[in-house]
PLY file of the C-alpha trace (Angstrom):
ply
format ascii 1.0
element vertex 351
property float x
property float y
property float z
element edge 350
property int vertex1
property int vertex2
end_header
0.21 -3.21 -27.19
-0.06 0.61 -27.13
3.39 1.67 -27.60
2.21 5.23 -27.08
2.99 5.65 -23.66
6.11 5.65 -21.46
4.20 4.02 -18.35
4.63 1.27 -16.26
3.18 -0.66 -12.98
4.65 -2.60 -10.68
2.81 -4.96 -8.87
3.52 -7.71 -6.49
2.73 -11.27 -7.91
2.18 -12.89 -4.53
1.04 -11.93 -1.58
3.00 -9.12 -1.21
6.61 -8.15 0.22
8.06 -9.67 -3.48
10.98 -6.75 -2.74
9.08 -4.32 -5.15
10.71 -1.61 -3.37
14.17 -2.55 -4.78
12.93 -2.43 -7.94
10.50 0.40 -8.14
13.44 2.55 -6.47
15.57 1.45 -9.51
13.24 2.57 -12.01
12.76 5.67 -10.08
15.59 6.95 -10.77
14.89 7.31 -14.27
11.13 8.51 -14.02
9.95 11.77 -14.19
6.85 10.57 -11.81
6.14 7.96 -9.65
2.29 7.57 -9.07
1.14 5.48 -5.70
-2.60 4.76 -6.31
-3.82 2.13 -3.24
-3.25 1.21 -0.33
-1.87 3.33 2.92
0.38 3.09 5.51
-0.25 -0.89 5.73
2.38 -0.68 2.98
6.11 -0.20 3.18
8.94 -0.15 1.21
12.63 0.00 2.79
15.39 1.48 0.18
18.98 1.99 1.31
20.81 4.83 -0.38
24.59 4.89 0.87
24.42 4.68 4.69
20.78 5.85 4.92
17.72 4.00 5.30
14.61 5.29 4.52
11.61 3.52 5.56
8.60 4.36 2.78
5.33 3.35 3.53
3.02 6.07 1.97
5.56 8.63 0.18
6.55 7.72 -3.36
10.03 5.91 -3.72
10.27 8.92 -6.77
11.14 11.40 -3.28
14.62 9.61 -3.09
15.28 11.76 -6.77
16.01 15.49 -7.49
13.28 15.87 -10.37
11.02 13.57 -9.96
6.96 14.10 -9.25
5.91 11.96 -6.46
1.73 11.34 -6.68
-0.41 9.74 -4.07
-3.37 9.17 -6.18
-7.28 8.90 -5.48
-7.19 5.25 -4.45
-5.50 5.47 -1.23
-6.35 6.49 2.26
-4.31 8.58 4.34
-3.66 8.84 7.98
-2.24 12.43 7.92
-0.35 11.81 11.65
1.30 9.09 9.99
2.29 11.14 6.90
3.63 13.94 8.23
5.46 11.60 10.64
6.96 9.87 7.63
7.84 13.42 5.78
8.98 14.65 8.60
11.81 11.54 8.66
12.31 11.81 5.40
13.53 15.34 5.93
15.56 14.54 8.51
17.69 13.04 5.97
17.75 15.94 3.70
14.71 15.22 1.43
12.66 17.86 -0.32
8.86 17.75 -0.84
8.44 20.35 -3.55
7.44 17.60 -6.22
4.65 16.09 -3.55
1.05 15.93 -4.51
-1.91 14.54 -2.92
-4.90 13.95 -4.81
-8.28 15.81 -3.15
-10.33 12.89 -3.88
-8.20 10.13 -1.32
-9.79 9.21 2.07
-8.68 10.34 5.40
-8.22 7.61 8.32
-8.94 8.23 11.57
-8.54 7.71 14.81
-11.76 5.91 15.35
-10.79 3.88 12.42
-7.56 2.49 14.03
-9.88 1.79 17.31
-12.50 0.08 15.30
-9.62 -2.09 13.26
-7.85 -3.21 16.73
-11.42 -3.86 17.99
-12.97 -6.22 14.74
-9.46 -7.93 14.71
-10.03 -9.31 18.44
-13.20 -9.99 18.38
-12.41 -12.55 15.67
-10.40 -14.33 17.80
-8.79 -17.47 15.97
-10.47 -16.36 12.42
-8.68 -12.84 12.59
-7.14 -11.70 9.13
-3.95 -10.89 10.77
-4.67 -7.03 10.01
-1.53 -4.14 10.36
-3.96 -2.84 13.17
-3.67 0.28 10.97
-7.04 1.44 10.49
-7.49 1.11 6.80
-10.35 -1.52 6.95
-12.57 0.60 8.41
-11.37 3.45 6.12
-12.14 2.00 3.08
-15.46 0.58 4.79
-16.50 4.06 5.12
-15.51 5.02 1.47
-17.69 2.10 0.47
-20.43 3.80 2.55
-20.51 6.43 1.64
-19.62 8.59 4.71
-15.82 8.81 4.87
-14.06 12.17 5.00
-12.15 12.83 1.79
-8.32 15.22 1.77
-10.84 17.48 -0.02
-13.36 17.96 2.72
-10.25 19.82 4.81
-9.80 23.02 2.95
-13.01 24.69 4.31
-12.25 23.87 8.08
-16.04 25.27 9.47
-17.73 22.28 6.62
-14.87 19.89 8.05
-15.73 20.20 11.20
-19.48 19.45 10.57
-18.87 16.69 8.42
-16.23 14.99 11.33
-18.93 15.44 14.16
-21.32 14.00 12.37
-19.23 11.07 11.37
-17.92 10.50 15.03
-20.99 11.17 16.20
-22.27 7.86 14.18
-18.79 6.17 14.99
-19.72 6.44 19.02
-23.01 4.61 18.78
-21.25 1.89 17.23
-18.35 2.38 19.94
-20.53 2.31 22.55
-23.70 0.31 22.10
-22.31 -3.03 20.04
-18.83 -3.04 21.05
-19.14 -1.47 24.83
-16.16 -0.13 24.78
-14.91 4.13 25.21
-15.55 6.10 22.72
-13.86 9.14 21.09
-13.67 12.90 21.81
-14.74 14.84 18.66
-13.09 18.15 19.97
-9.39 16.56 20.26
-9.84 14.63 17.01
-11.00 17.84 14.99
-8.28 19.88 16.87
-5.81 17.58 16.21
-6.28 17.05 12.59
-7.19 20.64 12.01
-3.47 20.97 12.67
-2.60 18.45 10.26
-4.62 18.75 6.96
-3.50 22.31 6.93
-0.37 21.51 7.19
-1.18 19.29 4.30
-3.20 21.48 2.55
-0.36 23.08 0.29
-0.01 19.07 -1.56
-3.73 18.34 -2.22
-4.59 18.90 -6.04
-6.30 17.19 -8.90
-3.24 14.59 -9.39
-5.08 12.57 -11.78
-5.05 15.48 -14.19
-1.10 15.67 -13.53
-0.64 12.00 -14.07
-2.99 12.35 -17.36
-0.91 15.37 -18.41
2.41 14.09 -18.01
1.48 10.64 -19.81
0.76 13.26 -22.84
3.31 14.82 -22.56
5.31 11.16 -23.11
6.80 11.63 -19.64
8.11 8.48 -18.19
5.70 7.76 -15.29
5.92 4.79 -13.00
2.55 3.27 -10.96
4.26 1.88 -7.38
2.62 -0.96 -6.26
2.14 -2.03 -2.50
1.00 -5.04 -1.09
0.40 -8.22 -3.67
-2.14 -9.65 -6.24
-3.22 -12.85 -3.90
-3.87 -9.98 -1.46
-6.64 -8.07 -3.49
-9.84 -7.46 -2.06
-11.73 -9.08 -5.29
-9.09 -11.72 -6.33
-6.85 -12.60 -3.43
-7.05 -14.99 -0.89
-10.34 -13.80 1.19
-10.88 -12.92 3.50
-7.64 -12.84 4.48
-6.74 -10.08 1.96
-6.27 -6.24 2.27
-9.13 -3.86 1.65
-8.20 -2.05 -1.87
-6.96 -3.57 -5.48
-2.85 -4.12 -5.69
-3.62 -4.96 -9.38
-3.00 -3.76 -12.64
-6.53 -2.71 -12.47
-6.35 -1.02 -9.11
-3.80 1.43 -11.08
-6.32 2.89 -13.16
-8.79 2.93 -10.47
-6.91 4.08 -8.31
-4.53 7.26 -10.03
-7.35 7.89 -11.82
-6.46 7.12 -15.72
-7.71 4.63 -18.79
-6.30 1.34 -18.73
-5.06 1.57 -22.20
-2.61 4.10 -20.45
-0.41 1.20 -19.26
2.05 0.11 -21.69
3.98 -2.25 -19.19
3.12 -4.26 -16.76
6.12 -5.51 -14.27
5.53 -8.40 -11.93
8.00 -8.31 -8.98
7.85 -12.17 -7.30
10.82 -13.41 -5.16
11.96 -17.37 -5.78
10.23 -18.67 -2.98
7.01 -17.47 -1.34
5.95 -15.68 1.54
3.28 -14.16 3.68
2.52 -11.89 6.33
-0.67 -12.50 9.15
-3.02 -15.38 8.51
-4.83 -17.32 5.99
-3.75 -20.05 3.43
-0.18 -20.76 2.26
0.05 -24.15 0.31
4.06 -24.63 0.15
4.14 -23.15 3.95
7.57 -24.74 4.92
7.30 -25.12 9.19
10.77 -27.04 9.33
14.39 -25.54 9.47
14.42 -24.79 5.63
11.74 -22.49 6.52
13.71 -20.82 9.29
16.89 -20.66 7.26
15.07 -18.91 4.67
13.64 -16.72 6.95
17.07 -15.88 8.87
19.23 -15.96 5.80
16.12 -13.75 4.08
15.97 -11.14 6.77
11.87 -12.21 6.50
10.57 -9.37 8.71
8.04 -7.00 7.61
8.71 -2.93 7.01
5.43 -2.31 8.16
4.74 -4.93 11.22
7.99 -5.76 11.83
6.28 -9.62 12.12
8.25 -12.20 11.12
6.93 -13.79 7.37
5.86 -16.93 6.96
8.03 -19.27 4.20
8.39 -21.61 1.71
8.71 -23.05 -1.63
7.91 -21.14 -4.77
4.17 -20.86 -5.84
4.35 -21.58 -9.51
0.08 -21.36 -9.85
-0.22 -18.09 -7.95
2.35 -16.86 -10.38
0.35 -18.13 -13.51
-2.91 -16.25 -11.72
-0.68 -13.27 -11.06
0.12 -13.27 -14.89
-3.30 -14.06 -15.81
-5.28 -11.42 -13.40
-2.76 -8.75 -14.27
-1.53 -8.94 -17.61
2.24 -8.98 -16.63
4.53 -8.19 -19.35
7.71 -8.97 -17.56
8.31 -10.66 -14.09
11.16 -10.10 -11.68
12.35 -12.50 -9.73
14.13 -11.81 -6.42
15.82 -12.95 -3.84
17.87 -16.32 -5.60
20.67 -15.70 -3.28
18.65 -16.45 -0.33
18.09 -20.44 -1.27
22.30 -20.77 -1.49
23.16 -23.75 -0.01
19.45 -25.61 -0.03
20.21 -28.74 -1.43
17.16 -29.55 -3.48
14.78 -26.92 -4.36
11.18 -27.46 -5.09
8.46 -25.50 -6.72
5.06 -26.12 -6.58
3.26 -26.62 -10.11
-0.56 -27.43 -8.92
-2.82 -28.11 -6.33
-4.26 -31.38 -5.37
0 1
1 2
2 3
3 4
4 5
5 6
6 7
7 8
8 9
9 10
10 11
11 12
12 13
13 14
14 15
15 16
16 17
17 18
18 19
19 20
20 21
21 22
22 23
23 24
24 25
25 26
26 27
27 28
28 29
29 30
30 31
31 32
32 33
33 34
34 35
35 36
36 37
37 38
38 39
39 40
40 41
41 42
42 43
43 44
44 45
45 46
46 47
47 48
48 49
49 50
50 51
51 52
52 53
53 54
54 55
55 56
56 57
57 58
58 59
59 60
60 61
61 62
62 63
63 64
64 65
65 66
66 67
67 68
68 69
69 70
70 71
71 72
72 73
73 74
74 75
75 76
76 77
77 78
78 79
79 80
80 81
81 82
82 83
83 84
84 85
85 86
86 87
87 88
88 89
89 90
90 91
91 92
92 93
93 94
94 95
95 96
96 97
97 98
98 99
99 100
100 101
101 102
102 103
103 104
104 105
105 106
106 107
107 108
108 109
109 110
110 111
111 112
112 113
113 114
114 115
115 116
116 117
117 118
118 119
119 120
120 121
121 122
122 123
123 124
124 125
125 126
126 127
127 128
128 129
129 130
130 131
131 132
132 133
133 134
134 135
135 136
136 137
137 138
138 139
139 140
140 141
141 142
142 143
143 144
144 145
145 146
146 147
147 148
148 149
149 150
150 151
151 152
152 153
153 154
154 155
155 156
156 157
157 158
158 159
159 160
160 161
161 162
162 163
163 164
164 165
165 166
166 167
167 168
168 169
169 170
170 171
171 172
172 173
173 174
174 175
175 176
176 177
177 178
178 179
179 180
180 181
181 182
182 183
183 184
184 185
185 186
186 187
187 188
188 189
189 190
190 191
191 192
192 193
193 194
194 195
195 196
196 197
197 198
198 199
199 200
200 201
201 202
202 203
203 204
204 205
205 206
206 207
207 208
208 209
209 210
210 211
211 212
212 213
213 214
214 215
215 216
216 217
217 218
218 219
219 220
220 221
221 222
222 223
223 224
224 225
225 226
226 227
227 228
228 229
229 230
230 231
231 232
232 233
233 234
234 235
235 236
236 237
237 238
238 239
239 240
240 241
241 242
242 243
243 244
244 245
245 246
246 247
247 248
248 249
249 250
250 251
251 252
252 253
253 254
254 255
255 256
256 257
257 258
258 259
259 260
260 261
261 262
262 263
263 264
264 265
265 266
266 267
267 268
268 269
269 270
270 271
271 272
272 273
273 274
274 275
275 276
276 277
277 278
278 279
279 280
280 281
281 282
282 283
283 284
284 285
285 286
286 287
287 288
288 289
289 290
290 291
291 292
292 293
293 294
294 295
295 296
296 297
297 298
298 299
299 300
300 301
301 302
302 303
303 304
304 305
305 306
306 307
307 308
308 309
309 310
310 311
311 312
312 313
313 314
314 315
315 316
316 317
317 318
318 319
319 320
320 321
321 322
322 323
323 324
324 325
325 326
326 327
327 328
328 329
329 330
330 331
331 332
332 333
333 334
334 335
335 336
336 337
337 338
338 339
339 340
340 341
341 342
342 343
343 344
344 345
345 346
346 347
347 348
348 349
349 350
């Protein structure tokens, strides 16, 4: 293993919600830079500092530590309205954003993405995926279709206006002709988002270069994971997955660094298994033990507010996560939640 660099990637080893926020917060305190490389405000970390509760969705956890550089990488998708609301909330708790950096290549979530996300989910009926309905999937769809708008497209408002108008014209045809629903107003969205992006303009940079230079300078760089391995768009329980790559490979592509620059990969798991939303769950407990784990473990999503499905520890998906991510260590959280359960079970194979 290459020990030349002082870098650690944090990834969820299950279906997300493994308690990554706590571990990331601990490690952020001794890091020079914390980098978020994928996902959007569909993720969430709850960090308690003294009597203050910080709910982080897109801003890296390093923001809680003075002097720590915080990067929102190119692989993320950004809802400017949501990000500014998050920043306002953190500012009320006395936090500063002088060390926040947003990659110019990160794609923007617009109101039509959120609208299409909700419509798509509702039309799936019993086959719904259980998304957060925050427009993340449709934004990544536009990215893949090469019609998405990136943060750097906002730096020239006239060009931004022209590009946005073309995209909204396309989206309105879909809303009207395919979904037979109301269209969106271009002028309202442009005026609203022009104001948002002007506020975010000072933070827009080539963060790939910032991260590279920090690593080469021997700085301690922490890559903050969101969601979990079994939600990866390639290797998760498809189609009940997220729209990005919450695995170690996604760190390299989302942050814009070579894979050889990642020295350690720490997987985060719980002593039992949870998942939010739809999809397969081999060890799910639909009984009083499952209810007890849910209650004692306070298993409610930071982002969605939904109760999480709970079940026994699944060693099959953990072995899978070790292989897919190349984990060098595993952190197991919430052992104490299982206190008092007379007989604990671990799934070691599927039939």
